N, C-alpha and C positions, 0 to 999 in steps of 0.2 A: 945500438947507438950507445955511446958512452955518454953518462952523466956529467954535466959540468960540476967539478969539485965545490964551487962555491953554491950552486943550487941545491947539492946535498947537505952542506953545512946550514944553510940558511933555512931551507924548507924540507930537510930530511925528516924532521920529526912531525910532519902533516899527519893528521888522523882523519880518515875519511870513513864513513858507515860501510863502504865498500872497499876492501883492500886493493882493488885493481884500479879504483880511482886514483889512489896515490901514486901508483907507478905511471899512469896517463899524465897527472899533473906535473910531476917532476921532470917527465919528457917533455912537456909542452914549454914548462918553463926554461929547460936546457936548450931546446932549439930556437926559443925566442932570444936568449943570451946570445947563441952562435949567430942567428940573422943579423942581429944589431951590433954586432963586434966589427969594428974596422976593417979588420982583416979578412972577413968572412966573404966567401964566394958564393955562398948559400942562398938561396931566394925562397921566400915561401912559396909553395905550390899550392894551387886551388885547393886539392885534398887534405894538405895541412891546415887550411884556413877553416874549412868546413869542419875538419876534427876539433879544431879548438873552440868554434862556436858550438858545437854539439856537446863539448865537456861543459861549457859555462851555462848551456841551458839545461844539463841534467838536473832534475829534482832532486837527486841524490847528494849534489854539490852546493855546500853553504860557502857564502864567502867567507865567514869567520874561519872556516877548516882551511882555506887557502892562505889567509894571511896571519894565523895565529903564531904559527913558528918564525914567520919574519919578525913579527913583533917580538916575541921572546928573544930571538938572537939579538934584535936591537938594543933592547933591555940590558941584556948581557954584556954588551959593549959600551955601556955607558958607565964611567968611572964612578966608583963606589963615593968619592969625595964629593960629587957634584950637589 
């Protein structure tokens, strides 16, 4: 599966304790972006939903690890003169 370019830009710097979690996280976000786009024909399957819940329940995944890259990207977009 090809990752959404925005997801890579926004969350690509995510750091997890286990490097495999980063790949899974980026894949989950890309899938969500595709499912919720207006022109998407893709629907979430039961296995995709279960995989998402397993990821979020993983003891090695911290909420801060997921959102830190997004916060950093948002801060970079704020004009310096504000």
